[in-house]
Biotite code that builds the C-alpha atoms (Angstrom):
import biotite.structure as struc

atoms = struc.array([
    struc.Atom([-19.667, -22.694, -45.198], chain_id="A", res_id=1, res_name="MET", atom_name="CA", element="C"),
    struc.Atom([-21.518, -23.860, -42.078], chain_id="A", res_id=2, res_name="PRO", atom_name="CA", element="C"),
    struc.Atom([-19.443, -24.376, -38.930], chain_id="A", res_id=3, res_name="ARG", atom_name="CA", element="C"),
    struc.Atom([-20.022, -25.868, -35.510], chain_id="A", res_id=4, res_name="LYS", atom_name="CA", element="C"),
    struc.Atom([-18.276, -24.808, -32.303], chain_id="A", res_id=5, res_name="CYS", atom_name="CA", element="C"),
    struc.Atom([-15.596, -27.266, -31.185], chain_id="A", res_id=6, res_name="GLN", atom_name="CA", element="C"),
    struc.Atom([-14.650, -25.338, -28.023], chain_id="A", res_id=7, res_name="HIS", atom_name="CA", element="C"),
    struc.Atom([-14.244, -27.629, -25.013], chain_id="A", res_id=8, res_name="LEU", atom_name="CA", element="C"),
    struc.Atom([-17.259, -27.339, -22.705], chain_id="A", res_id=9, res_name="GLY", atom_name="CA", element="C"),
    struc.Atom([-19.427, -25.402, -25.152], chain_id="A", res_id=10, res_name="CYS", atom_name="CA", element="C"),
    struc.Atom([-23.063, -26.390, -24.907], chain_id="A", res_id=11, res_name="LEU", atom_name="CA", element="C"),
    struc.Atom([-24.019, -24.687, -28.180], chain_id="A", res_id=12, res_name="GLU", atom_name="CA", element="C"),
    struc.Atom([-25.104, -27.399, -30.606], chain_id="A", res_id=13, res_name="SER", atom_name="CA", element="C"),
    struc.Atom([-26.282, -25.286, -33.522], chain_id="A", res_id=14, res_name="ARG", atom_name="CA", element="C"),
    struc.Atom([-24.462, -24.972, -36.806], chain_id="A", res_id=15, res_name="VAL", atom_name="CA", element="C"),
    struc.Atom([-23.429, -21.416, -37.691], chain_id="A", res_id=16, res_name="PHE", atom_name="CA", element="C"),
    struc.Atom([-24.328, -20.554, -41.260], chain_id="A", res_id=17, res_name="GLN", atom_name="CA", element="C"),
    struc.Atom([-22.049, -17.511, -41.618], chain_id="A", res_id=18, res_name="THR", atom_name="CA", element="C"),
    struc.Atom([-18.472, -16.784, -40.650], chain_id="A", res_id=19, res_name="ASP", atom_name="CA", element="C"),
    struc.Atom([-19.527, -13.632, -38.798], chain_id="A", res_id=20, res_name="SER", atom_name="CA", element="C"),
    struc.Atom([-22.053, -15.535, -36.658], chain_id="A", res_id=21, res_name="ALA", atom_name="CA", element="C"),
    struc.Atom([-19.395, -18.138, -35.868], chain_id="A", res_id=22, res_name="PHE", atom_name="CA", element="C"),
    struc.Atom([-16.830, -15.434, -34.978], chain_id="A", res_id=23, res_name="ARG", atom_name="CA", element="C"),
    struc.Atom([-19.361, -13.701, -32.701], chain_id="A", res_id=24, res_name="ARG", atom_name="CA", element="C"),
    struc.Atom([-20.016, -17.009, -30.974], chain_id="A", res_id=25, res_name="HIS", atom_name="CA", element="C"),
    struc.Atom([-16.303, -17.751, -30.591], chain_id="A", res_id=26, res_name="MET", atom_name="CA", element="C"),
    struc.Atom([-15.821, -14.305, -29.040], chain_id="A", res_id=27, res_name="ASP", atom_name="CA", element="C"),
    struc.Atom([-17.870, -15.626, -26.103], chain_id="A", res_id=28, res_name="LYS", atom_name="CA", element="C"),
    struc.Atom([-15.094, -18.122, -25.469], chain_id="A", res_id=29, res_name="HIS", atom_name="CA", element="C"),
    struc.Atom([-12.039, -16.025, -26.311], chain_id="A", res_id=30, res_name="THR", atom_name="CA", element="C"),
    struc.Atom([-13.374, -12.736, -24.853], chain_id="A", res_id=31, res_name="ARG", atom_name="CA", element="C"),
    struc.Atom([-11.065, -10.597, -27.018], chain_id="A", res_id=32, res_name="PRO", atom_name="CA", element="C"),
    struc.Atom([-12.230, -7.175, -25.752], chain_id="A", res_id=33, res_name="TYR", atom_name="CA", element="C"),
    struc.Atom([-10.078, -6.141, -22.809], chain_id="A", res_id=34, res_name="LYS", atom_name="CA", element="C"),
    struc.Atom([-10.484, -3.129, -20.543], chain_id="A", res_id=35, res_name="CYS", atom_name="CA", element="C"),
    struc.Atom([-7.524, -0.780, -21.160], chain_id="A", res_id=36, res_name="PRO", atom_name="CA", element="C"),
    struc.Atom([-7.654, 0.721, -17.644], chain_id="A", res_id=37, res_name="VAL", atom_name="CA", element="C"),
    struc.Atom([-4.732, -0.659, -15.662], chain_id="A", res_id=38, res_name="SER", atom_name="CA", element="C"),
    struc.Atom([-5.712, -2.383, -12.450], chain_id="A", res_id=39, res_name="GLY", atom_name="CA", element="C"),
    struc.Atom([-9.286, -3.056, -13.589], chain_id="A", res_id=40, res_name="CYS", atom_name="CA", element="C"),
    struc.Atom([-10.339, -6.401, -12.151], chain_id="A", res_id=41, res_name="LYS", atom_name="CA", element="C"),
    struc.Atom([-13.273, -7.003, -14.475], chain_id="A", res_id=42, res_name="VAL", atom_name="CA", element="C"),
    struc.Atom([-13.084, -9.981, -16.814], chain_id="A", res_id=43, res_name="LYS", atom_name="CA", element="C"),
    struc.Atom([-12.588, -9.450, -20.502], chain_id="A", res_id=44, res_name="ASP", atom_name="CA", element="C"),
    struc.Atom([-15.632, -8.924, -22.700], chain_id="A", res_id=45, res_name="PHE", atom_name="CA", element="C"),
    struc.Atom([-17.082, -10.919, -25.565], chain_id="A", res_id=46, res_name="SER", atom_name="CA", element="C"),
    struc.Atom([-18.245, -7.897, -27.556], chain_id="A", res_id=47, res_name="ASN", atom_name="CA", element="C"),
    struc.Atom([-17.324, -4.260, -28.037], chain_id="A", res_id=48, res_name="ALA", atom_name="CA", element="C"),
    struc.Atom([-20.698, -3.018, -26.769], chain_id="A", res_id=49, res_name="GLY", atom_name="CA", element="C"),
    struc.Atom([-20.201, -4.644, -23.367], chain_id="A", res_id=50, res_name="ASP", atom_name="CA", element="C"),
    struc.Atom([-16.726, -3.099, -23.116], chain_id="A", res_id=51, res_name="LEU", atom_name="CA", element="C"),
    struc.Atom([-18.095, 0.359, -24.022], chain_id="A", res_id=52, res_name="ARG", atom_name="CA", element="C"),
    struc.Atom([-20.837, 0.041, -21.381], chain_id="A", res_id=53, res_name="ARG", atom_name="CA", element="C"),
    struc.Atom([-18.270, -1.096, -18.786], chain_id="A", res_id=54, res_name="HIS", atom_name="CA", element="C"),
    struc.Atom([-15.987, 1.857, -19.517], chain_id="A", res_id=55, res_name="ARG", atom_name="CA", element="C"),
    struc.Atom([-18.901, 4.302, -19.409], chain_id="A", res_id=56, res_name="ARG", atom_name="CA", element="C"),
    struc.Atom([-20.401, 2.929, -16.181], chain_id="A", res_id=57, res_name="GLU", atom_name="CA", element="C"),
    struc.Atom([-17.252, 1.995, -14.254], chain_id="A", res_id=58, res_name="VAL", atom_name="CA", element="C"),
    struc.Atom([-14.491, 4.304, -15.419], chain_id="A", res_id=59, res_name="HIS", atom_name="CA", element="C"),
    struc.Atom([-16.234, 7.429, -16.759], chain_id="A", res_id=60, res_name="ALA", atom_name="CA", element="C"),
    struc.Atom([-16.817, 10.390, -14.488], chain_id="A", res_id=61, res_name="SER", atom_name="CA", element="C"),
    struc.Atom([-20.238, 10.081, -12.890], chain_id="A", res_id=62, res_name="PRO", atom_name="CA", element="C"),
    struc.Atom([-23.015, 12.146, -14.399], chain_id="A", res_id=63, res_name="ALA", atom_name="CA", element="C"),
    struc.Atom([-25.566, 11.662, -11.615], chain_id="A", res_id=64, res_name="PHE", atom_name="CA", element="C"),
    struc.Atom([-24.642, 12.564, -8.040], chain_id="A", res_id=65, res_name="THR", atom_name="CA", element="C"),
    struc.Atom([-26.572, 12.155, -4.812], chain_id="A", res_id=66, res_name="CYS", atom_name="CA", element="C"),
    struc.Atom([-28.031, 15.471, -3.626], chain_id="A", res_id=67, res_name="PRO", atom_name="CA", element="C"),
    struc.Atom([-27.308, 14.680, 0.039], chain_id="A", res_id=68, res_name="VAL", atom_name="CA", element="C"),
    struc.Atom([-24.059, 16.546, 0.711], chain_id="A", res_id=69, res_name="LEU", atom_name="CA", element="C"),
    struc.Atom([-22.957, 14.224, 3.538], chain_id="A", res_id=70, res_name="ALA", atom_name="CA", element="C"),
    struc.Atom([-23.381, 11.108, 1.377], chain_id="A", res_id=71, res_name="CYS", atom_name="CA", element="C"),
    struc.Atom([-20.240, 9.605, -0.188], chain_id="A", res_id=72, res_name="LYS", atom_name="CA", element="C"),
    struc.Atom([-22.165, 9.276, -3.444], chain_id="A", res_id=73, res_name="ARG", atom_name="CA", element="C"),
    struc.Atom([-22.498, 13.078, -3.535], chain_id="A", res_id=74, res_name="HIS", atom_name="CA", element="C"),
    struc.Atom([-18.871, 13.134, -4.719], chain_id="A", res_id=75, res_name="ARG", atom_name="CA", element="C"),
    struc.Atom([-18.563, 9.662, -6.254], chain_id="A", res_id=76, res_name="LYS", atom_name="CA", element="C"),
    struc.Atom([-21.882, 9.682, -8.096], chain_id="A", res_id=77, res_name="GLY", atom_name="CA", element="C"),
    struc.Atom([-23.393, 7.203, -10.520], chain_id="A", res_id=78, res_name="PHE", atom_name="CA", element="C"),
    struc.Atom([-22.954, 6.589, -14.215], chain_id="A", res_id=79, res_name="GLY", atom_name="CA", element="C"),
    struc.Atom([-26.648, 5.917, -14.743], chain_id="A", res_id=80, res_name="ARG", atom_name="CA", element="C"),
    struc.Atom([-29.757, 7.821, -13.690], chain_id="A", res_id=81, res_name="LYS", atom_name="CA", element="C"),
    struc.Atom([-31.615, 4.672, -12.624], chain_id="A", res_id=82, res_name="ASP", atom_name="CA", element="C"),
    struc.Atom([-28.756, 3.773, -10.260], chain_id="A", res_id=83, res_name="ASN", atom_name="CA", element="C"),
    struc.Atom([-29.141, 7.184, -8.582], chain_id="A", res_id=84, res_name="LEU", atom_name="CA", element="C"),
    struc.Atom([-32.882, 6.636, -8.227], chain_id="A", res_id=85, res_name="ILE", atom_name="CA", element="C"),
    struc.Atom([-32.316, 3.213, -6.643], chain_id="A", res_id=86, res_name="GLN", atom_name="CA", element="C"),
    struc.Atom([-29.697, 4.733, -4.298], chain_id="A", res_id=87, res_name="HIS", atom_name="CA", element="C"),
    struc.Atom([-32.135, 7.447, -3.207], chain_id="A", res_id=88, res_name="LEU", atom_name="CA", element="C"),
    struc.Atom([-34.794, 4.834, -2.450], chain_id="A", res_id=89, res_name="LYS", atom_name="CA", element="C"),
    struc.Atom([-32.479, 2.404, -0.625], chain_id="A", res_id=90, res_name="ARG", atom_name="CA", element="C"),
    struc.Atom([-30.219, 4.790, 1.250], chain_id="A", res_id=91, res_name="THR", atom_name="CA", element="C"),
    struc.Atom([-32.260, 7.904, 1.867], chain_id="A", res_id=92, res_name="HIS", atom_name="CA", element="C"),
    struc.Atom([-35.799, 6.525, 1.642], chain_id="A", res_id=93, res_name="GLY", atom_name="CA", element="C"),
    struc.Atom([-36.733, 8.968, -1.102], chain_id="A", res_id=94, res_name="GLU", atom_name="CA", element="C"),
    struc.Atom([-39.469, 8.136, -3.588], chain_id="A", res_id=95, res_name="ASP", atom_name="CA", element="C"),
    struc.Atom([-38.319, 8.993, -7.097], chain_id="A", res_id=96, res_name="SER", atom_name="CA", element="C"),
    struc.Atom([-41.896, 9.918, -7.985], chain_id="A", res_id=97, res_name="ASN", atom_name="CA", element="C"),
    struc.Atom([-41.599, 12.857, -5.583], chain_id="A", res_id=98, res_name="ASP", atom_name="CA", element="C"),
    struc.Atom([-38.728, 14.291, -7.626], chain_id="A", res_id=99, res_name="PHE", atom_name="CA", element="C"),
    struc.Atom([-38.438, 15.628, -11.105], chain_id="A", res_id=100, res_name="SER", atom_name="CA", element="C"),
    struc.Atom([-34.917, 14.585, -12.191], chain_id="A", res_id=101, res_name="LEU", atom_name="CA", element="C"),
    struc.Atom([-33.120, 16.962, -14.509], chain_id="A", res_id=102, res_name="THR", atom_name="CA", element="C"),
    struc.Atom([-29.567, 16.942, -15.759], chain_id="A", res_id=103, res_name="SER", atom_name="CA", element="C"),
    struc.Atom([-27.912, 20.214, -14.828], chain_id="A", res_id=104, res_name="ASN", atom_name="CA", element="C"),
    struc.Atom([-24.568, 21.610, -15.892], chain_id="A", res_id=105, res_name="SER", atom_name="CA", element="C"),
    struc.Atom([-23.133, 23.881, -13.219], chain_id="A", res_id=106, res_name="LEU", atom_name="CA", element="C"),
    struc.Atom([-20.155, 26.176, -13.479], chain_id="A", res_id=107, res_name="THR", atom_name="CA", element="C"),
    struc.Atom([-17.609, 27.057, -10.799], chain_id="A", res_id=108, res_name="ASN", atom_name="CA", element="C"),
    struc.Atom([-19.159, 28.878, -7.884], chain_id="A", res_id=109, res_name="GLY", atom_name="CA", element="C"),
    struc.Atom([-22.772, 28.116, -8.746], chain_id="A", res_id=110, res_name="ASP", atom_name="CA", element="C"),
    struc.Atom([-24.926, 27.149, -5.790], chain_id="A", res_id=111, res_name="GLN", atom_name="CA", element="C"),
    struc.Atom([-27.010, 24.037, -5.958], chain_id="A", res_id=112, res_name="GLU", atom_name="CA", element="C"),
    struc.Atom([-30.001, 23.861, -3.655], chain_id="A", res_id=113, res_name="THR", atom_name="CA", element="C"),
    struc.Atom([-31.762, 20.577, -3.325], chain_id="A", res_id=114, res_name="VAL", atom_name="CA", element="C"),
    struc.Atom([-34.979, 20.166, -1.415], chain_id="A", res_id=115, res_name="THR", atom_name="CA", element="C"),
    struc.Atom([-36.544, 16.796, -0.863], chain_id="A", res_id=116, res_name="SER", atom_name="CA", element="C"),
    struc.Atom([-40.294, 16.386, -0.567], chain_id="A", res_id=117, res_name="PRO", atom_name="CA", element="C"),
    struc.Atom([-40.073, 15.911, 3.199], chain_id="A", res_id=118, res_name="ASN", atom_name="CA", element="C"),
    struc.Atom([-38.485, 19.330, 3.607], chain_id="A", res_id=119, res_name="GLY", atom_name="CA", element="C"),
    struc.Atom([-34.791, 18.418, 3.766], chain_id="A", res_id=120, res_name="ASP", atom_name="CA", element="C"),
    struc.Atom([-32.689, 20.950, 1.967], chain_id="A", res_id=121, res_name="SER", atom_name="CA", element="C"),
    struc.Atom([-28.989, 21.361, 1.420], chain_id="A", res_id=122, res_name="SER", atom_name="CA", element="C"),
    struc.Atom([-26.754, 23.811, -0.369], chain_id="A", res_id=123, res_name="MET", atom_name="CA", element="C"),
    struc.Atom([-23.324, 23.295, -1.808], chain_id="A", res_id=124, res_name="GLY", atom_name="CA", element="C"),
    struc.Atom([-20.888, 24.638, -4.316], chain_id="A", res_id=125, res_name="SER", atom_name="CA", element="C"),
    struc.Atom([-20.317, 22.415, -7.304], chain_id="A", res_id=126, res_name="GLU", atom_name="CA", element="C"),
    struc.Atom([-18.151, 22.619, -10.365], chain_id="A", res_id=127, res_name="SER", atom_name="CA", element="C"),
    struc.Atom([-19.176, 20.713, -13.464], chain_id="A", res_id=128, res_name="GLY", atom_name="CA", element="C"),
    struc.Atom([-16.625, 19.335, -15.893], chain_id="A", res_id=129, res_name="ASP", atom_name="CA", element="C"),
    struc.Atom([-18.929, 19.304, -18.893], chain_id="A", res_id=130, res_name="SER", atom_name="CA", element="C"),
    struc.Atom([-22.538, 19.705, -19.839], chain_id="A", res_id=131, res_name="ALA", atom_name="CA", element="C"),
    struc.Atom([-24.745, 17.106, -18.212], chain_id="A", res_id=132, res_name="GLY", atom_name="CA", element="C"),
    struc.Atom([-22.201, 16.053, -15.577], chain_id="A", res_id=133, res_name="ASP", atom_name="CA", element="C"),
    struc.Atom([-24.223, 17.235, -12.584], chain_id="A", res_id=134, res_name="GLU", atom_name="CA", element="C"),
    struc.Atom([-27.626, 16.158, -11.380], chain_id="A", res_id=135, res_name="MET", atom_name="CA", element="C"),
    struc.Atom([-30.022, 18.465, -9.643], chain_id="A", res_id=136, res_name="GLU", atom_name="CA", element="C"),
    struc.Atom([-33.146, 17.226, -7.919], chain_id="A", res_id=137, res_name="LEU", atom_name="CA", element="C"),
    struc.Atom([-35.999, 19.666, -8.135], chain_id="A", res_id=138, res_name="VAL", atom_name="CA", element="C"),
    struc.Atom([-38.970, 18.962, -5.882], chain_id="A", res_id=139, res_name="PRO", atom_name="CA", element="C"),
    struc.Atom([-42.219, 18.479, -7.703], chain_id="A", res_id=140, res_name="SER", atom_name="CA", element="C"),
    struc.Atom([-44.190, 19.363, -4.548], chain_id="A", res_id=141, res_name="LYS", atom_name="CA", element="C"),
    struc.Atom([-43.956, 22.801, -3.020], chain_id="A", res_id=142, res_name="SER", atom_name="CA", element="C"),
    struc.Atom([-42.723, 23.207, 0.565], chain_id="A", res_id=143, res_name="THR", atom_name="CA", element="C"),
    struc.Atom([-43.700, 25.958, 2.944], chain_id="A", res_id=144, res_name="ASP", atom_name="CA", element="C"),
    struc.Atom([-41.747, 27.815, 5.624], chain_id="A", res_id=145, res_name="LYS", atom_name="CA", element="C"),
    struc.Atom([-43.586, 26.097, 8.490], chain_id="A", res_id=146, res_name="ALA", atom_name="CA", element="C"),
    struc.Atom([-42.615, 22.594, 7.347], chain_id="A", res_id=147, res_name="SER", atom_name="CA", element="C"),
    struc.Atom([-39.010, 23.667, 6.812], chain_id="A", res_id=148, res_name="LEU", atom_name="CA", element="C"),
    struc.Atom([-38.905, 25.235, 10.279], chain_id="A", res_id=149, res_name="THR", atom_name="CA", element="C"),
    struc.Atom([-40.359, 22.068, 11.812], chain_id="A", res_id=150, res_name="ALA", atom_name="CA", element="C"),
    struc.Atom([-37.786, 19.953, 9.984], chain_id="A", res_id=151, res_name="LYS", atom_name="CA", element="C"),
    struc.Atom([-34.980, 22.235, 11.195], chain_id="A", res_id=152, res_name="LEU", atom_name="CA", element="C"),
    struc.Atom([-36.144, 21.868, 14.805], chain_id="A", res_id=153, res_name="GLN", atom_name="CA", element="C"),
    struc.Atom([-36.376, 18.095, 14.398], chain_id="A", res_id=154, res_name="GLU", atom_name="CA", element="C"),
    struc.Atom([-32.827, 17.929, 13.024], chain_id="A", res_id=155, res_name="LEU", atom_name="CA", element="C"),
    struc.Atom([-31.480, 20.125, 15.821], chain_id="A", res_id=156, res_name="GLN", atom_name="CA", element="C"),
    struc.Atom([-33.119, 17.841, 18.397], chain_id="A", res_id=157, res_name="LYS", atom_name="CA", element="C"),
    struc.Atom([-31.635, 14.757, 16.721], chain_id="A", res_id=158, res_name="LEU", atom_name="CA", element="C"),
    struc.Atom([-28.219, 16.437, 16.716], chain_id="A", res_id=159, res_name="LYS", atom_name="CA", element="C"),
    struc.Atom([-28.444, 17.154, 20.454], chain_id="A", res_id=160, res_name="GLU", atom_name="CA", element="C"),
    struc.Atom([-29.518, 13.560, 21.158], chain_id="A", res_id=161, res_name="GLU", atom_name="CA", element="C"),
    struc.Atom([-26.639, 12.200, 19.075], chain_id="A", res_id=162, res_name="ALA", atom_name="CA", element="C"),
    struc.Atom([-24.130, 14.428, 20.858], chain_id="A", res_id=163, res_name="ILE", atom_name="CA", element="C"),
    struc.Atom([-25.499, 13.328, 24.241], chain_id="A", res_id=164, res_name="ALA", atom_name="CA", element="C"),
    struc.Atom([-25.256, 9.664, 23.213], chain_id="A", res_id=165, res_name="LYS", atom_name="CA", element="C"),
    struc.Atom([-21.669, 10.068, 22.010], chain_id="A", res_id=166, res_name="PHE", atom_name="CA", element="C"),
    struc.Atom([-20.742, 11.921, 25.201], chain_id="A", res_id=167, res_name="ASP", atom_name="CA", element="C"),
    struc.Atom([-22.227, 9.046, 27.225], chain_id="A", res_id=168, res_name="GLY", atom_name="CA", element="C"),
    struc.Atom([-20.326, 6.471, 25.180], chain_id="A", res_id=169, res_name="ASP", atom_name="CA", element="C"),
    struc.Atom([-17.084, 8.424, 25.586], chain_id="A", res_id=170, res_name="ILE", atom_name="CA", element="C"),
    struc.Atom([-17.575, 8.682, 29.355], chain_id="A", res_id=171, res_name="ALA", atom_name="CA", element="C"),
    struc.Atom([-18.280, 4.940, 29.586], chain_id="A", res_id=172, res_name="ALA", atom_name="CA", element="C"),
    struc.Atom([-15.137, 4.090, 27.613], chain_id="A", res_id=173, res_name="LEU", atom_name="CA", element="C"),
    struc.Atom([-13.067, 6.395, 29.815], chain_id="A", res_id=174, res_name="LYS", atom_name="CA", element="C"),
    struc.Atom([-14.405, 4.589, 32.900], chain_id="A", res_id=175, res_name="ARG", atom_name="CA", element="C"),
    struc.Atom([-13.516, 1.210, 31.410], chain_id="A", res_id=176, res_name="VAL", atom_name="CA", element="C"),
    struc.Atom([-10.033, 2.421, 30.470], chain_id="A", res_id=177, res_name="LEU", atom_name="CA", element="C"),
    struc.Atom([-9.472, 3.770, 33.982], chain_id="A", res_id=178, res_name="SER", atom_name="CA", element="C"),
    struc.Atom([-9.886, 0.214, 35.343], chain_id="A", res_id=179, res_name="PHE", atom_name="CA", element="C"),
    struc.Atom([-7.229, -1.178, 33.007], chain_id="A", res_id=180, res_name="MET", atom_name="CA", element="C"),
])
């Protein structure tokens, strides 16, 4: 029995030939699939697939973490690999083509070494909850000792400059406070 949507404000003019098609359409209005996580501020969902994706991407433990140890996304991570790749491009200026991304399950105490194509490297201890929960970036280009040494010297110089700048800012604030 064909049915037409009578929901106020609905712009759908077609006639639904089956009850299941009509129910699926009405679910867009009633949004019967609700996130069970208390405090979640996301609207309800019109289909079960959208709710599953929401739970996986928003509430599941992240499977892909940023390899930069100082980055907040190193701990928080991402639910999807493409979100990690976009983060690396936007935040750290890394080109995903320079990395071979592999899912890596680590156990307590294992060391993860990540080296970016420009010579940055970091080490950290990670513990994985289950297989595939950690992401390791493996450089697809080889790095040599000379480039790593040069990068180390560059970072040490930047550190000294940053310390000097902060010391100058602190001294300036102390002078201002002394006048108050």
